[in-house]
Structure formats: structure tokens, C-alpha cells
N, C-alpha and C positions, 0 to 999 in steps of 0.2 A: 191547148192540152188536158190539165187536169179532165175536162169535163170529156175526155175518150178515152181517161182511165174511169169516172166512176162510169159510165157506156159498159164496157168492158168488166167491168165486174159486176154489174149489174146482171150481164147478161151469163155471166159466169155460176152468179148464185141464186138466177131463174131455171139455170141447167141444172146445177145442182138440186134445187130443191124437184123439179121435175121427174127428173132420174130418183129418187128415194121413194118417187108417187109407183112408181112401176114394180110392178105384179112379180115379186121372184116366181124360177119355174123350179115346181113342185121335187122334191127330192124321193129317186129313184126310190121303192121302199122295199129294206131288206126281207129276204124270204123267212122264215119263220120255222126255226127250224124243231121239231117234235119234241113235247116235251119226255122226255125220261120215263117209262114208270116206277112209281115210284117205292123205293126197297120199305121193305121193315124195319125202323130203326127204336131202337129201347133204348130212356133214359133213366138215372139215376136222380129221383131226388132226394135229395137228405134235406132232414128237418132236425130239432133239437127238442121237440114236444111229444116225447115218447110216454103215452102212458094218457095225457092229457081226452079226454077224448072231446069235450070240442074242441077243439083245433084239429083235430085228428079224421072228424067229422066236414070238417069246413076245406082243409087239404081234400079229401077223398074226394068233396064235391067238384073245386076243383078243375082237380085228376080226372075224373070224368066228361067235361063239359070242352076240354081241354081233346082228350081223345076222342069224342064225339068232330068237334072240328077239322081235325087229325086225323080221321082211321090206320095212317101208316106210323102213326106213332104211341110207342105204350112206355106209360112216366110209371114208375115202379117207387115208391115211395119208403124209402131208406129211414126210421127212428134214430139216433145215434146219441147218446147223456156228450153233455159238455163238451168233455174232452177229449172225447172222438172225433163230435164235431173240428173242433179246433184245429187238429191232428190231421185232420181228413185229408 
């Protein structure tokens, strides 16, 4: 009796092992919708480096590189004084 149970369990285990190796049917691919044309976006970037020339040049360079990568986005740098920045 115990031998029969062991044989049945081994057969079930073997069947499960083989079943796991069967390749899955490929899923149907979803139709890709054409992306909408990019609309122009304007962002305001607030900074507190008003008048600090090295920092302003650095931020302008970053904005320029960003706008090259994302031509539909325009970044407007807004220099603020500390208190205006905190309450903005």
C-alpha cells in the first residue's frame, strides 16, 4: 500500500515537472496607439541665486541642455529673493 502511494506521488511529481517545462503560448500583442503630437509646455524654475553670476550661468547651461533633449518644453528661470521663494 505504501509503495503504491509513493509511486502515485512520484508520477504526480513527474507530471508537474514536465508541465512546468512546457512553453507558454505567446500573449497577443496589444495594438500600439500612435502617440499624440507633443504640445508645447512651459515650466517655471524658481531659484534663489539672484545675481550670483556663476550659479546663473550653471543653471542656464542646464536649462539649455534640457531644452535640447526635450524641444517641446520651455523652461523659464525665475530668480527670487529668499523670502519670496519661501512663500511662493
